[in-house]
C-alpha positions as CSV (number, residue, x, y, z in Angstrom):
1,M,107.3,-12.7,-11.5
2,D,106.0,-10.6,-8.7
3,L,103.2,-9.2,-10.8
4,S,102.1,-12.6,-12.1
5,R,102.1,-14.0,-8.6
6,V,99.9,-11.1,-7.4
7,V,97.5,-11.7,-10.3
8,G,97.4,-15.5,-9.6
9,V,96.7,-14.9,-5.9
10,F,93.9,-12.5,-6.8
11,L,92.3,-14.9,-9.2
12,F,92.5,-17.7,-6.7
13,T,90.8,-15.6,-4.1
14,V,88.0,-14.7,-6.5
15,V,87.4,-18.3,-7.3
16,L,87.3,-19.2,-3.7
17,Y,85.0,-16.3,-2.9
18,I,82.3,-17.2,-5.5
19,P,80.9,-20.4,-4.1
20,V,80.9,-19.1,-0.6
21,H,79.2,-15.9,-1.8
22,S,76.5,-17.9,-3.6
23,L,75.4,-19.7,-0.5
24,S,75.2,-16.6,1.7
25,Y,71.3,-16.3,1.6
26,D,68.4,-18.4,2.7
27,V,65.2,-18.6,0.6
28,H,61.8,-19.1,2.2
29,W,59.0,-20.0,-0.2
30,L,55.6,-18.9,1.1
31,G,52.4,-20.1,-0.6
32,G,49.8,-18.9,1.9
33,P,49.2,-16.7,5.0
34,T,52.4,-16.8,7.0
35,I,54.0,-14.8,9.8
36,I,57.8,-15.1,10.3
37,E,59.7,-13.3,13.1
38,R,63.3,-12.4,12.8
39,D,65.8,-11.3,15.5
40,I,68.9,-10.1,13.6
41,K,72.2,-10.7,15.3
42,S,75.4,-9.1,14.5
43,S,77.2,-12.4,13.9
44,K,74.7,-13.6,11.3
45,Q,76.1,-13.6,7.8
46,A,73.2,-15.0,5.7
47,I,70.3,-12.8,4.5
48,D,66.7,-14.1,4.5
49,I,64.8,-13.9,1.3
50,F,61.0,-14.4,1.4
51,C,59.3,-15.4,-1.8
52,Y,55.7,-15.7,-2.7
53,T,55.1,-18.6,-5.1
54,G,52.1,-17.1,-6.9
55,T,48.7,-18.7,-7.7
56,S,46.9,-20.0,-10.7
57,K,44.4,-18.0,-12.7
58,N,40.9,-19.0,-11.6
59,L,37.6,-17.3,-10.7
60,F,38.4,-17.5,-7.0
61,A,41.3,-15.1,-7.6
62,L,39.1,-12.4,-9.1
63,W,39.1,-10.2,-6.0
64,Q,42.1,-11.6,-4.3
65,T,44.9,-9.5,-2.9
66,V,48.4,-10.5,-1.6
67,K,50.6,-8.2,0.4
68,F,53.9,-8.3,2.3
69,N,53.5,-6.6,5.6
70,I,56.7,-5.6,7.5
71,K,56.2,-5.0,11.2
72,I,59.2,-3.0,12.6
73,K,59.5,-0.3,15.2
74,N,61.1,2.3,13.0
75,D,62.0,3.0,9.3
76,E,65.7,2.1,9.6
77,F,65.7,-0.7,7.1
78,R,66.1,-1.3,3.4
79,Q,64.1,-3.6,1.3
80,Y,64.8,-5.3,-2.0
81,I,62.1,-6.7,-4.3
82,G,62.5,-8.8,-7.4
83,P,61.0,-11.7,-9.3
84,T,63.7,-14.2,-8.3
85,P,66.0,-14.7,-5.2
86,E,69.0,-14.1,-7.4
87,E,68.0,-10.7,-8.5
88,V,67.0,-9.7,-4.9
89,Y,70.4,-10.9,-3.7
90,K,72.1,-9.0,-6.5
91,D,70.4,-5.8,-5.4
92,Y,71.4,-6.5,-1.9
93,N,75.1,-6.9,-2.9
94,E,75.1,-3.7,-5.0
95,D,73.6,-1.8,-2.1
96,S,76.1,-3.3,0.3
97,Y,79.1,-2.4,-1.9
98,G,77.8,1.2,-2.4
99,W,76.8,0.9,-6.1
100,S,73.3,2.1,-5.6
101,V,73.7,4.9,-3.1
102,I,71.4,7.3,-5.1
103,S,68.7,4.8,-5.7
104,S,68.6,3.7,-2.1
105,F,68.6,7.3,-1.1
106,T,65.6,8.1,-3.2
107,K,63.5,5.0,-2.3
108,K,61.5,5.3,0.8
109,P,60.9,1.9,2.5
110,Q,57.3,0.7,2.6
111,K,55.9,-1.4,5.3
112,S,53.0,-2.7,3.2
113,I,53.9,-4.0,-0.3
114,S,51.4,-5.3,-2.8
115,V,52.8,-8.2,-4.9
116,D,51.8,-9.7,-8.2
117,L,49.1,-12.3,-7.7
118,F,50.1,-14.7,-10.4
119,E,53.9,-14.2,-10.6
120,P,56.6,-15.1,-8.0
121,T,57.8,-12.2,-6.0
122,C,60.7,-12.1,-3.6
123,L,61.5,-9.7,-0.7
124,A,64.6,-9.2,1.5
125,I,65.1,-6.9,4.4
126,N,68.4,-5.4,5.6
127,T,68.1,-4.2,9.2
128,K,69.5,-4.8,12.6
129,E,66.2,-4.4,14.3
130,R,63.8,-7.1,15.4
131,H,61.0,-7.4,12.8
132,S,58.5,-9.8,11.4
133,I,57.4,-10.6,7.8
134,E,53.7,-11.3,7.2
135,L,52.3,-12.7,3.9
136,L,48.7,-11.5,4.0
137,V,46.4,-13.2,1.5
138,Q,42.9,-11.7,1.2
139,R,40.6,-14.1,-0.6
140,V,38.0,-11.4,-1.1
141,D,39.2,-7.8,-1.0
142,I,36.2,-5.7,-0.1
143,W,37.7,-2.6,-1.8
144,R,38.1,-4.5,-5.1
145,V,34.5,-5.8,-4.9
146,L,33.2,-2.2,-4.2
147,L,35.3,-0.9,-7.1
148,M,33.9,-3.4,-9.5
149,V,30.3,-2.9,-8.3
150,L,30.7,0.9,-8.6
151,G,32.0,0.5,-12.1
152,I,29.1,-1.7,-13.2
153,T,26.6,0.7,-11.6
154,L,28.2,3.7,-13.3
155,I,27.9,2.0,-16.7
156,F,24.2,1.2,-16.2
157,T,23.3,4.5,-14.7
158,S,25.4,6.7,-17.0
159,R,22.3,7.8,-19.1
160,H,20.4,8.9,-16.0
161,L,23.4,10.6,-14.4
162,S,24.2,12.6,-17.5
163,S,20.8,14.3,-17.1
164,N,20.8,14.6,-13.3
165,P,21.4,18.2,-12.0
166,F,22.7,17.0,-8.6
167,F,25.4,14.9,-10.2
168,F,26.3,17.8,-12.4
169,Y,26.8,20.2,-9.5
170,L,28.7,17.6,-7.5
171,C,31.2,16.9,-10.3
172,G,31.5,20.6,-11.0
173,V,32.4,21.3,-7.4
174,L,35.0,18.4,-7.3
175,V,36.6,19.5,-10.5
176,G,36.7,23.1,-9.3
177,V,38.5,22.2,-6.1
178,F,41.0,19.9,-7.8
179,A,41.7,22.5,-10.5
180,S,42.3,25.2,-7.9
181,F,44.9,23.0,-6.2
182,M,46.6,22.4,-9.5
183,V,46.7,26.2,-10.2
184,L,48.1,26.7,-6.7
185,V,50.8,24.1,-7.2
186,Y,51.7,25.7,-10.5
187,Y,52.2,29.2,-9.1
188,M,54.2,27.7,-6.2
189,S,56.5,25.9,-8.7
190,K,57.4,29.3,-10.2
191,L,58.9,30.3,-6.9
192,L,61.5,27.5,-7.1
193,P,64.9,28.4,-8.7
194,R,64.8,27.0,-12.2
195,K,68.6,27.0,-12.8
196,T,69.4,25.3,-9.6
197,L,66.8,22.6,-10.2
198,T,67.9,22.1,-13.8
199,Y,71.6,21.7,-12.8
200,G,70.6,19.3,-10.1
201,L,68.6,17.2,-12.6
202,L,71.6,17.2,-15.0
203,I,74.1,16.2,-12.4
204,G,72.1,13.7,-10.4
205,G,69.8,12.4,-13.1
206,W,66.1,11.5,-12.8
207,T,66.7,10.0,-9.3
208,V,67.4,13.4,-7.9
209,G,64.3,14.8,-9.6
210,V,62.2,12.0,-8.1
211,Y,63.7,12.7,-4.7
212,L,62.9,16.4,-5.0
213,F,59.4,15.8,-6.0
214,Q,58.9,13.4,-3.1
215,Q,60.2,16.0,-0.7
216,I,57.9,18.6,-2.2
217,W,54.9,16.3,-1.9
218,E,55.9,15.5,1.8
219,N,56.1,19.2,2.5
220,I,52.6,19.8,0.9
221,R,51.2,17.0,3.0
222,T,52.8,18.5,6.2
223,L,51.4,21.9,5.4
224,M,47.9,20.4,4.8
225,F,47.9,18.6,8.2
226,T,49.5,21.5,10.0
227,Y,47.0,24.1,8.7
228,Q,43.9,22.1,8.6
229,S,41.6,25.0,9.5
230,Y,43.0,27.1,6.6
231,M,42.6,24.2,4.2
232,F,39.0,23.6,5.3
233,W,38.0,27.3,4.7
234,Y,39.9,27.3,1.4
235,T,38.1,24.2,0.2
236,L,34.8,25.6,1.4
237,V,35.2,28.9,-0.5
238,V,36.4,27.2,-3.7
239,S,33.5,24.8,-3.5
240,F,31.1,27.6,-3.2
241,V,32.6,29.5,-6.1
242,S,32.5,26.4,-8.2
243,F,28.9,25.9,-7.3
244,L,28.1,29.4,-8.4
245,V,29.9,28.9,-11.7
246,C,28.0,25.6,-12.3
247,Y,24.7,27.3,-11.4
248,R,25.4,30.1,-13.9
249,I,26.2,27.7,-16.7
250,G,23.5,25.2,-15.8
251,P,23.2,21.5,-16.5
252,P,23.7,20.4,-20.1
253,K,20.5,20.5,-22.2
254,N,21.9,19.6,-25.6
255,E,21.6,15.9,-26.4
256,R,25.1,15.6,-27.8
257,S,26.5,17.2,-24.6
258,K,24.6,14.6,-22.6
259,N,26.0,11.8,-24.8
260,L,29.6,13.1,-24.2
261,V,29.0,13.0,-20.4
262,M,27.4,9.5,-20.7
263,W,30.4,8.2,-22.7
264,T,32.9,9.7,-20.3
265,L,31.1,8.1,-17.3
266,Q,31.1,4.7,-19.1
267,C,34.8,5.0,-19.8
268,V,35.4,5.7,-16.1
269,G,33.3,2.7,-15.2
270,V,35.2,0.5,-17.6
271,L,38.5,1.6,-16.1
272,M,37.2,0.9,-12.6
273,I,36.2,-2.6,-13.5
274,F,39.5,-3.3,-15.3
275,F,41.6,-2.2,-12.3
276,S,39.4,-3.8,-9.7
277,S,41.1,-7.2,-10.3
278,E,44.5,-8.4,-11.1
279,Y,42.9,-11.2,-13.1
280,Q,42.7,-8.9,-16.2
281,E,41.1,-11.6,-18.5
282,A,38.2,-12.1,-16.1
283,A,37.8,-8.3,-15.6
284,S,37.7,-7.9,-19.4
285,S,35.0,-10.5,-19.6
286,V,33.0,-8.6,-16.9
287,I,33.4,-5.4,-19.0
288,I,32.2,-7.1,-22.2
289,T,29.2,-8.7,-20.4
290,T,28.2,-5.4,-18.8
291,L,28.4,-3.5,-22.1
292,T,26.5,-6.2,-23.9
293,A,23.7,-6.2,-21.3
294,K,23.6,-2.4,-21.4
295,Y,23.3,-2.1,-25.2
296,F,21.4,-5.3,-25.9
297,P,18.5,-4.5,-28.3
298,N,15.0,-4.7,-26.7
299,S,13.4,-6.0,-29.9
300,L,15.7,-9.0,-30.0
301,L,15.1,-9.6,-26.3
302,C,11.4,-9.6,-26.9
303,K,11.8,-12.0,-29.8
304,M,13.8,-14.4,-27.6
305,K,11.3,-14.2,-24.8
306,G,8.4,-14.9,-27.3
307,Y,10.3,-17.9,-28.8
308,W,11.0,-19.3,-25.3
309,Y,7.3,-19.0,-24.3
310,R,6.2,-20.7,-27.5
311,K,8.7,-23.6,-27.0
312,F,8.1,-23.9,-23.2
313,P,4.7,-22.4,-22.4
314,P,4.0,-22.0,-18.7
315,K,1.5,-24.3,-17.1
316,P,-1.6,-22.5,-16.0
317,R,-2.5,-22.7,-12.3
318,L,-6.1,-23.4,-11.5
319,L,-7.7,-21.4,-8.7
320,T,-9.1,-23.1,-5.6
321,N,-12.7,-22.5,-4.5
322,E,-11.6,-19.9,-1.9
323,E,-9.5,-18.0,-4.4
324,Y,-12.3,-18.1,-7.0
325,Y,-14.8,-16.6,-4.6
326,E,-12.3,-14.0,-3.3
327,E,-11.4,-12.9,-6.8
328,G,-15.0,-12.8,-7.9
329,A,-15.9,-10.6,-4.9
330,R,-12.9,-8.3,-5.4
331,E,-13.5,-7.9,-9.2
332,T,-17.2,-7.3,-8.7
333,K,-16.6,-4.6,-6.2
334,Q,-14.0,-2.9,-8.4
335,A,-16.4,-3.1,-11.4
336,L,-19.2,-1.6,-9.4
337,E,-17.0,1.3,-8.3
338,N,-15.9,2.0,-11.8
339,L,-19.5,1.9,-13.0
340,R,-20.5,4.3,-10.2
341,K,-17.7,6.7,-11.2
342,Y,-18.7,6.6,-14.8
343,C,-22.4,7.3,-14.0
344,S,-21.3,10.3,-11.9
345,S,-19.0,11.7,-14.6
346,P,-20.0,14.2,-17.3
347,D,-19.4,11.6,-20.0
348,C,-22.4,9.6,-19.0
349,A,-25.9,10.6,-20.3
350,Q,-27.8,9.9,-17.1
351,W,-31.2,11.0,-18.5
352,K,-31.0,8.6,-21.4
353,I,-30.1,5.8,-19.1
354,M,-33.0,6.6,-16.7
355,L,-35.5,6.6,-19.6
356,K,-34.6,3.0,-20.3
357,L,-34.8,1.8,-16.6
358,N,-37.9,0.7,-14.8
359,D,-36.7,1.7,-11.3
360,T,-35.0,5.1,-11.6
361,K,-34.8,5.6,-7.8
362,R,-32.8,2.5,-7.4
363,F,-30.3,3.7,-10.1
364,A,-30.0,7.1,-8.4
365,S,-29.5,5.4,-5.0
366,F,-26.7,3.3,-6.6
367,V,-25.0,6.3,-8.0
368,E,-25.1,8.0,-4.6
369,G,-23.2,5.1,-3.1
370,N,-25.8,2.7,-1.8
371,S,-25.9,-1.0,-2.6
372,H,-27.0,-2.3,-6.0
373,L,-29.0,-5.1,-4.3
374,S,-32.4,-4.7,-2.6
375,D,-33.2,-6.4,0.7
376,D,-35.4,-9.0,-1.0
377,E,-32.6,-10.0,-3.4
378,V,-30.2,-10.4,-0.5
379,M,-32.7,-12.6,1.4
380,D,-33.4,-14.7,-1.7
381,Y,-29.6,-15.2,-2.2
382,E,-29.0,-16.2,1.4
383,S,-31.9,-18.7,1.4
384,Y,-30.7,-20.2,-1.8
385,A,-27.2,-20.5,-0.5
386,F,-28.5,-22.1,2.8
387,S,-30.6,-24.6,0.8
388,L,-27.7,-25.4,-1.4
389,D,-25.4,-26.0,1.6
390,R,-28.0,-28.3,3.2
391,S,-28.4,-30.3,0.0
392,R,-24.6,-30.9,-0.1
393,K,-24.3,-32.3,3.5
394,P,-26.5,-35.4,3.1
395,V,-24.6,-36.4,0.1
396,A,-21.4,-36.3,2.1
397,N,-23.0,-38.2,5.0
398,S,-24.5,-40.8,2.7
399,T,-21.1,-41.3,1.1
400,R,-19.5,-41.6,4.5
401,N,-22.2,-44.1,5.6
402,H,-21.8,-46.1,2.4
403,M,-18.1,-46.3,2.9
404,E,-18.6,-47.4,6.5
405,I,-21.2,-50.1,5.4
406,S,-18.8,-51.3,2.7
407,D,-16.0,-51.6,5.3
408,D,-18.4,-53.6,7.6
409,D,-19.3,-55.8,4.7
410,D,-15.7,-56.5,4.0
411,D,-15.1,-57.3,7.6
412,T,-18.1,-59.7,7.6
413,D,-16.8,-61.4,4.5
414,S,-13.4,-61.8,6.0
415,D,-14.9,-63.3,9.2
416,D,-16.8,-65.8,7.1
């Protein structure tokens, strides 16, 4: 009887605990830029869960970025992220009861968290410090735009870059520096005790391995910032050695080697465009459009342009009098210069031309750079132009007088 009574009291306590436990968190749904400040008190029992509702897929979300920014004085807090408030609260309970000691030990809290743009994402913070949660919505992320533009540019200029010596030396130096760091890390890893590391991985699982690698990476970063001068000279020496190796090998001259470089650059450009947006369908459309424009046949493009001009011929624009005279003077001057250059060149038979001319001195003077018109011809042209101008003015005056007379007649008729 005592055992059954104990079991009954335990079950009754569990049943009473479940509804109270299910209501011990508050959910805040955020759909846009919001800043919420929290001052955690020791007497507070409920936990706040902040959820981003997500957005619909449209072209305005092509370069959009959404982040949770946590503003707190120190790193003494734990964060829980999940697609629903229930899963976030479940992680919080497991952490509170000590079921996830290793996972919380290996996870370093982040103050800036990128969330999925189109799916709901929830976040909870466990801390006793005063903090604020900011949902930052960037409608146009400049870094995403630059990444997509660089990817498109890399695809269109891949043929030119594959034959550019400067680009070859630049890539060679970067690959040499990166490879030297990899070799350095490899030889440093040999100094670690393999048996101890293996036993640690077997006992603690992959979480201990992740923690150890995080610590190694933090130590490497600390060394790089502590010994910046040594890292600078190391990078400079390795870059110089890589440049000498590239100079000895030389840029690729084989056409197939250039094609391999071009295809590699295009693959890098495609990846840059694909990862420049969370709207993967739109990014894939941009990739397909870019590759189609890159490899579109020129013959088919010329046929399409010819068909368009036949169907919709452009309307010719007539020149004005001023444009007609300006173009005539410009073309005449250019034609005379070309004729003078031809007559002075060895291809011209000057003696044969002079035998056919009546005034050879005038031809020689023209070839030497003088005017092709004589003074009498200039005077005749100016007198003709002056007489033509005078003949036009009376016509205009007579027309004006006629119009004035007709207006007076109309006025007279109207008075009658």
